[in-house]
Each structure stands twice: as structure tokens, then as C-alpha cells.
A tleap script that builds the chain and sets N, CA, C and O, in Angstrom:
source leaprc.protein.ff14SB
mol = sequence {
  NMET ARG HIE ILE ARG LEU ALA THR LEU LEU
  LEU LEU ALA ALA VAL ALA GLY CYS SER TYR
  THR THR THR LEU SER ASP ALA ASP GLU ASN
  GLY GLY THR VAL ASN MET VAL THR GLN ILE
  ASN LYS ASP SER ALA VAL GLU LYS ALA ASN
  GLU HIE CYS ARG GLY TYR ASN ARG VAL ALA
  ARG ILE THR GLY THR ASP ARG ALA SER ASN
  SER LEU THR PHE VAL CYS GLU ALA PRO CGLN
}
set mol.1.N position { 111.143 89.625 138.351 }
set mol.1.CA position { 110.666 88.753 137.757 }
set mol.1.C position { 109.112 89.122 137.412 }
set mol.1.O position { 108.768 88.793 136.277 }
set mol.2.N position { 108.322 89.629 138.061 }
set mol.2.CA position { 107.445 90.410 137.757 }
set mol.2.C position { 107.172 91.053 136.308 }
set mol.2.O position { 106.155 90.895 135.632 }
set mol.3.N position { 108.196 91.740 136.014 }
set mol.3.CA position { 108.222 92.565 135.101 }
set mol.3.C position { 108.524 91.662 133.787 }
set mol.3.O position { 108.333 92.115 132.659 }
set mol.4.N position { 108.916 90.606 133.972 }
set mol.4.CA position { 109.669 89.693 132.566 }
set mol.4.C position { 108.290 89.002 132.409 }
set mol.4.O position { 108.045 88.732 131.234 }
set mol.5.N position { 107.273 88.627 133.345 }
set mol.5.CA position { 106.219 87.842 132.925 }
set mol.5.C position { 105.039 89.093 131.974 }
set mol.5.O position { 104.409 88.813 130.954 }
set mol.6.N position { 105.039 90.552 132.761 }
set mol.6.CA position { 104.503 91.413 132.227 }
set mol.6.C position { 104.933 91.842 130.953 }
set mol.6.O position { 104.112 92.375 130.206 }
set mol.7.N position { 106.090 91.686 130.606 }
set mol.7.CA position { 106.522 92.058 129.073 }
set mol.7.C position { 106.388 90.730 128.361 }
set mol.7.O position { 106.137 90.775 127.157 }
set mol.8.N position { 106.512 89.648 128.902 }
set mol.8.CA position { 106.209 88.567 127.934 }
set mol.8.C position { 104.708 88.238 127.631 }
set mol.8.O position { 104.339 87.580 126.658 }
set mol.9.N position { 103.841 88.807 128.639 }
set mol.9.CA position { 102.282 88.613 128.127 }
set mol.9.C position { 102.054 90.145 127.203 }
set mol.9.O position { 101.028 90.076 126.526 }
set mol.10.N position { 102.520 90.982 127.107 }
set mol.10.CA position { 102.262 92.209 126.256 }
set mol.10.C position { 102.950 91.772 124.795 }
set mol.10.O position { 102.589 92.104 123.666 }
set mol.11.N position { 103.934 91.014 125.154 }
set mol.11.CA position { 104.646 90.615 123.545 }
set mol.11.C position { 103.824 89.645 122.991 }
set mol.11.O position { 103.525 89.751 121.801 }
set mol.12.N position { 103.438 88.784 123.604 }
set mol.12.CA position { 102.037 87.751 122.850 }
set mol.12.C position { 101.003 88.218 122.613 }
set mol.12.O position { 100.254 87.618 121.841 }
set mol.13.N position { 100.606 89.465 123.204 }
set mol.13.CA position { 99.096 90.258 123.078 }
set mol.13.C position { 99.321 91.027 121.212 }
set mol.13.O position { 98.437 91.281 120.394 }
set mol.14.N position { 100.782 91.197 121.095 }
set mol.14.CA position { 101.134 92.125 120.150 }
set mol.14.C position { 101.109 91.269 119.157 }
set mol.14.O position { 100.544 91.528 118.095 }
set mol.15.N position { 101.790 90.027 119.422 }
set mol.15.CA position { 101.795 89.304 118.108 }
set mol.15.C position { 100.332 88.610 117.650 }
set mol.15.O position { 100.083 88.396 116.463 }
set mol.16.N position { 99.554 88.340 118.549 }
set mol.16.CA position { 98.208 87.788 118.575 }
set mol.16.C position { 97.637 88.642 117.648 }
set mol.16.O position { 97.174 88.278 116.567 }
set mol.17.N position { 97.679 90.204 118.224 }
set mol.17.CA position { 96.897 91.089 117.501 }
set mol.17.C position { 97.354 91.019 115.899 }
set mol.17.O position { 96.392 91.203 115.155 }
set mol.18.N position { 98.510 90.810 115.269 }
set mol.18.CA position { 98.874 91.048 114.107 }
set mol.18.C position { 98.495 89.688 113.189 }
set mol.18.O position { 98.680 89.665 111.972 }
set mol.19.N position { 97.998 88.680 113.866 }
set mol.19.CA position { 97.662 87.528 113.247 }
set mol.19.C position { 96.373 87.662 112.507 }
set mol.19.O position { 95.466 88.216 113.127 }
set mol.20.N position { 96.155 87.298 111.421 }
set mol.20.CA position { 94.811 87.299 110.593 }
set mol.20.C position { 94.529 86.025 109.950 }
set mol.20.O position { 95.434 85.544 109.267 }
set mol.21.N position { 93.379 85.369 110.056 }
set mol.21.CA position { 92.800 84.191 109.678 }
set mol.21.C position { 92.012 84.657 108.322 }
set mol.21.O position { 91.355 85.696 108.252 }
set mol.22.N position { 92.174 83.780 107.326 }
set mol.22.CA position { 91.624 84.046 105.977 }
set mol.22.C position { 90.097 83.405 106.119 }
set mol.22.O position { 89.909 82.477 106.907 }
set mol.23.N position { 89.338 83.787 105.553 }
set mol.23.CA position { 87.902 83.214 105.313 }
set mol.23.C position { 87.452 83.166 104.035 }
set mol.23.O position { 87.883 83.902 103.148 }
set mol.24.N position { 86.417 82.152 103.854 }
set mol.24.CA position { 85.841 81.816 102.700 }
set mol.24.C position { 84.608 82.725 102.542 }
set mol.24.O position { 83.974 82.868 103.587 }
set mol.25.N position { 84.161 83.333 101.526 }
set mol.25.CA position { 82.951 83.829 101.102 }
set mol.25.C position { 82.236 83.763 100.091 }
set mol.25.O position { 82.897 83.901 99.061 }
set mol.26.N position { 80.903 83.575 99.897 }
set mol.26.CA position { 80.155 82.926 98.546 }
set mol.26.C position { 81.091 82.026 97.736 }
set mol.26.O position { 81.364 82.320 96.572 }
set mol.27.N position { 81.485 81.163 98.206 }
set mol.27.CA position { 81.962 79.866 98.038 }
set mol.27.C position { 81.067 78.559 97.459 }
set mol.27.O position { 80.171 78.211 98.228 }
set mol.28.N position { 81.152 78.007 96.565 }
set mol.28.CA position { 80.790 76.800 95.991 }
set mol.28.C position { 81.325 76.233 95.169 }
set mol.28.O position { 82.514 76.451 94.935 }
set mol.29.N position { 80.581 75.305 94.459 }
set mol.29.CA position { 81.514 74.171 93.308 }
set mol.29.C position { 82.162 75.070 92.599 }
set mol.29.O position { 83.321 74.681 92.455 }
set mol.30.N position { 81.962 76.181 92.036 }
set mol.30.CA position { 82.593 77.193 91.252 }
set mol.30.C position { 83.298 77.752 91.599 }
set mol.30.O position { 84.026 78.047 90.652 }
set mol.31.N position { 83.673 78.222 92.575 }
set mol.31.CA position { 84.703 79.183 93.023 }
set mol.31.C position { 84.091 80.158 94.211 }
set mol.31.O position { 83.028 79.884 94.768 }
set mol.32.N position { 84.798 81.205 94.503 }
set mol.32.CA position { 84.438 81.868 95.727 }
set mol.32.C position { 85.663 83.184 95.846 }
set mol.32.O position { 86.387 83.648 94.966 }
set mol.33.N position { 85.573 83.443 96.909 }
set mol.33.CA position { 86.382 84.492 97.547 }
set mol.33.C position { 87.093 84.282 98.965 }
set mol.33.O position { 86.327 83.833 99.818 }
set mol.34.N position { 88.244 84.489 99.335 }
set mol.34.CA position { 89.265 84.580 100.169 }
set mol.34.C position { 89.442 85.724 100.750 }
set mol.34.O position { 90.278 86.477 100.251 }
set mol.35.N position { 88.832 86.077 101.744 }
set mol.35.CA position { 89.031 87.363 102.344 }
set mol.35.C position { 90.169 87.363 103.649 }
set mol.35.O position { 90.628 86.319 104.111 }
set mol.36.N position { 90.478 88.544 104.077 }
set mol.36.CA position { 91.588 88.938 104.940 }
set mol.36.C position { 92.628 88.447 104.217 }
set mol.36.O position { 93.211 87.579 104.866 }
set mol.37.N position { 93.181 88.666 102.980 }
set mol.37.CA position { 94.380 87.962 102.632 }
set mol.37.C position { 95.653 89.177 102.629 }
set mol.37.O position { 95.286 90.185 102.027 }
set mol.38.N position { 96.650 89.240 103.021 }
set mol.38.CA position { 97.771 89.914 103.135 }
set mol.38.C position { 98.694 89.408 102.341 }
set mol.38.O position { 98.568 88.228 102.011 }
set mol.39.N position { 99.654 90.061 101.929 }
set mol.39.CA position { 101.061 89.706 101.354 }
set mol.39.C position { 101.707 88.625 102.383 }
set mol.39.O position { 102.576 87.860 101.965 }
set mol.40.N position { 101.363 88.585 103.444 }
set mol.40.CA position { 102.088 87.532 104.291 }
set mol.40.C position { 101.669 86.180 104.299 }
set mol.40.O position { 102.488 85.261 104.284 }
set mol.41.N position { 99.991 85.934 104.329 }
set mol.41.CA position { 99.499 85.261 104.235 }
set mol.41.C position { 98.617 84.481 102.970 }
set mol.41.O position { 97.747 83.610 102.979 }
set mol.42.N position { 99.332 85.290 101.841 }
set mol.42.CA position { 98.726 84.894 100.315 }
set mol.42.C position { 98.922 83.561 100.179 }
set mol.42.O position { 98.054 82.922 99.586 }
set mol.43.N position { 100.037 82.914 100.673 }
set mol.43.CA position { 100.038 81.339 100.247 }
set mol.43.C position { 99.200 80.549 101.048 }
set mol.43.O position { 98.846 79.471 100.569 }
set mol.44.N position { 98.765 80.896 102.295 }
set mol.44.CA position { 97.682 80.016 102.888 }
set mol.44.C position { 96.449 80.339 102.328 }
set mol.44.O position { 95.548 79.500 102.310 }
set mol.45.N position { 96.292 81.547 101.831 }
set mol.45.CA position { 95.156 81.956 101.262 }
set mol.45.C position { 94.873 81.207 99.896 }
set mol.45.O position { 93.696 81.230 99.538 }
set mol.46.N position { 95.459 80.779 99.366 }
set mol.46.CA position { 95.822 79.800 98.267 }
set mol.46.C position { 95.259 78.618 98.208 }
set mol.46.O position { 94.384 78.063 97.544 }
set mol.47.N position { 96.255 78.270 99.402 }
set mol.47.CA position { 96.056 76.518 99.788 }
set mol.47.C position { 94.446 76.399 100.353 }
set mol.47.O position { 93.767 75.381 100.223 }
set mol.48.N position { 93.910 77.854 101.107 }
set mol.48.CA position { 92.419 77.399 101.316 }
set mol.48.C position { 91.492 77.430 100.330 }
set mol.48.O position { 90.422 76.831 100.438 }
set mol.49.N position { 91.903 78.300 99.031 }
set mol.49.CA position { 91.107 78.018 97.684 }
set mol.49.C position { 91.165 76.528 97.150 }
set mol.49.O position { 90.160 75.917 96.788 }
set mol.50.N position { 92.089 76.152 97.142 }
set mol.50.CA position { 92.595 74.615 97.042 }
set mol.50.C position { 92.101 73.550 97.831 }
set mol.50.O position { 91.813 72.489 97.278 }
set mol.51.N position { 91.977 73.684 98.967 }
set mol.51.CA position { 91.613 73.080 99.874 }
set mol.51.C position { 89.942 72.864 99.662 }
set mol.51.O position { 89.420 71.771 99.884 }
set mol.52.N position { 89.270 73.894 99.264 }
set mol.52.CA position { 87.866 74.250 99.363 }
set mol.52.C position { 87.580 73.464 97.876 }
set mol.52.O position { 86.612 72.704 97.860 }
set mol.53.N position { 88.305 73.598 96.745 }
set mol.53.CA position { 87.904 73.121 95.363 }
set mol.53.C position { 88.042 71.538 95.227 }
set mol.53.O position { 87.573 70.813 94.349 }
set mol.54.N position { 88.805 71.203 96.325 }
set mol.54.CA position { 89.062 69.666 96.275 }
set mol.54.C position { 88.302 68.939 96.753 }
set mol.54.O position { 88.208 67.781 96.348 }
set mol.55.N position { 87.569 69.409 97.721 }
set mol.55.CA position { 86.175 68.762 98.043 }
set mol.55.C position { 85.018 68.635 96.999 }
set mol.55.O position { 84.002 67.964 97.182 }
set mol.56.N position { 85.281 69.309 95.967 }
set mol.56.CA position { 84.538 68.956 94.623 }
set mol.56.C position { 85.164 68.461 93.792 }
set mol.56.O position { 84.699 68.540 92.655 }
set mol.57.N position { 86.387 67.789 93.973 }
set mol.57.CA position { 87.465 67.187 93.089 }
set mol.57.C position { 87.415 68.046 91.970 }
set mol.57.O position { 86.889 67.773 90.891 }
set mol.58.N position { 88.051 69.215 92.308 }
set mol.58.CA position { 88.523 70.264 91.424 }
set mol.58.C position { 89.731 70.806 91.532 }
set mol.58.O position { 90.391 70.173 92.356 }
set mol.59.N position { 90.317 71.699 91.066 }
set mol.59.CA position { 91.485 72.262 91.615 }
set mol.59.C position { 91.051 74.102 91.228 }
set mol.59.O position { 90.355 74.538 90.311 }
set mol.60.N position { 91.672 74.740 92.170 }
set mol.60.CA position { 91.320 76.185 92.410 }
set mol.60.C position { 92.470 76.977 91.096 }
set mol.60.O position { 93.680 76.752 91.077 }
set mol.61.N position { 91.862 77.754 90.249 }
set mol.61.CA position { 92.343 78.548 89.614 }
set mol.61.C position { 92.337 80.342 89.946 }
set mol.61.O position { 91.357 80.992 89.580 }
set mol.62.N position { 93.465 81.009 90.632 }
set mol.62.CA position { 93.409 81.981 91.135 }
set mol.62.C position { 92.817 83.189 89.930 }
set mol.62.O position { 93.441 83.128 88.870 }
set mol.63.N position { 91.931 84.039 89.971 }
set mol.63.CA position { 91.301 84.800 88.925 }
set mol.63.C position { 91.493 86.292 89.461 }
set mol.63.O position { 91.435 87.291 88.745 }
set mol.64.N position { 91.696 86.283 90.629 }
set mol.64.CA position { 92.158 88.182 90.855 }
set mol.64.C position { 92.685 88.330 92.307 }
set mol.64.O position { 92.790 87.331 93.019 }
set mol.65.N position { 92.982 89.436 92.705 }
set mol.65.CA position { 93.405 89.849 93.843 }
set mol.65.C position { 92.993 91.203 93.989 }
set mol.65.O position { 92.952 91.918 92.987 }
set mol.66.N position { 92.600 91.765 95.407 }
set mol.66.CA position { 92.056 93.146 95.240 }
set mol.66.C position { 92.585 93.334 96.805 }
set mol.66.O position { 92.215 92.737 97.816 }
set mol.67.N position { 93.692 94.489 96.627 }
set mol.67.CA position { 94.467 95.030 97.495 }
set mol.67.C position { 93.653 95.845 98.306 }
set mol.67.O position { 93.994 96.130 99.454 }
set mol.68.N position { 92.698 96.207 97.845 }
set mol.68.CA position { 91.761 97.405 98.685 }
set mol.68.C position { 90.699 96.778 99.548 }
set mol.68.O position { 90.193 97.521 100.389 }
set mol.69.N position { 90.141 95.125 99.455 }
set mol.69.CA position { 89.417 94.855 100.253 }
set mol.69.C position { 90.216 93.471 100.542 }
set mol.69.O position { 89.529 92.596 101.070 }
set mol.70.N position { 91.524 93.164 100.281 }
set mol.70.CA position { 92.094 92.286 100.779 }
set mol.70.C position { 91.740 90.776 100.705 }
set mol.70.O position { 91.790 89.867 101.534 }
set mol.71.N position { 91.298 90.861 99.174 }
set mol.71.CA position { 90.438 89.358 98.870 }
set mol.71.C position { 91.402 88.751 97.622 }
set mol.71.O position { 92.240 89.301 96.907 }
set mol.72.N position { 91.014 87.686 97.674 }
set mol.72.CA position { 91.672 86.818 96.283 }
set mol.72.C position { 90.182 86.156 95.798 }
set mol.72.O position { 89.337 85.809 96.623 }
set mol.73.N position { 90.048 86.071 94.746 }
set mol.73.CA position { 89.188 85.438 94.006 }
set mol.73.C position { 89.452 84.165 93.135 }
set mol.73.O position { 90.295 84.314 92.251 }
set mol.74.N position { 89.008 83.240 93.221 }
set mol.74.CA position { 89.153 82.009 92.484 }
set mol.74.C position { 87.912 81.184 91.744 }
set mol.74.O position { 86.712 81.359 91.953 }
set mol.75.N position { 88.434 80.375 90.956 }
set mol.75.CA position { 87.371 79.520 90.411 }
set mol.75.C position { 87.774 77.961 90.465 }
set mol.75.O position { 88.948 77.703 90.199 }
set mol.76.N position { 87.046 77.069 90.735 }
set mol.76.CA position { 87.401 75.934 90.832 }
set mol.76.C position { 87.152 75.017 89.430 }
set mol.76.O position { 86.058 74.938 88.872 }
set mol.77.N position { 88.030 74.537 89.107 }
set mol.77.CA position { 88.107 73.818 87.726 }
set mol.77.C position { 88.716 72.320 87.541 }
set mol.77.O position { 89.708 71.948 88.168 }
set mol.78.N position { 87.936 71.406 86.505 }
set mol.78.CA position { 88.367 70.249 86.389 }
set mol.78.C position { 89.823 69.969 86.426 }
set mol.78.O position { 90.551 70.679 85.733 }
set mol.79.N position { 90.273 69.147 87.055 }
set mol.79.CA position { 91.891 69.048 86.909 }
set mol.79.C position { 92.237 68.269 85.466 }
set mol.79.O position { 91.443 67.495 84.931 }
set mol.80.N position { 93.511 68.594 84.947 }
set mol.80.CA position { 93.485 68.593 83.326 }
set mol.80.C position { 94.639 67.482 83.620 }
set mol.80.O position { 95.206 66.918 82.684 }
savepdb mol mol.pdb
quit
């Protein structure tokens, strides 16, 4: 029983180590950058950009991604 608990704890630690949380930087009413973007969480990063722009009654338009820095840049535009 003790081995099962240890194996479970090790598995949970490994999974937790693989998760990344995207963060915003240099973000204002004009746009910004979402950091720590991977192929796995790209949809989450786009939603984070949209959520940010909604605060200014705007929508996000993705202007670029950079794999080297794991970032996604966006601008906030008036909805059409």
C-alpha cells in the first residue's frame, strides 16, 4: 500500500511539473504579449488575450507567435 501512495505522489509531481501557466506582459488597451505559450496551451493563450481586450471593450487579433521565446503577441481592436 505504501508503494502505491508513493507512486501516486510521484506521478502527480511529474504532471504538475509539466503544466505551464501563461502570463501577460506589456499589456494595455492597445495589446500585449502572452508568455509561456506552448502548442498545448495555445488556445488558452488566445483566450487570455481575448479576455484582456474585453476589459477595454475590444477584441484581440493575434499578430505573431515566437517559438524561441514561447510568446504570442496581440493587438486589441474595436469589434466590427
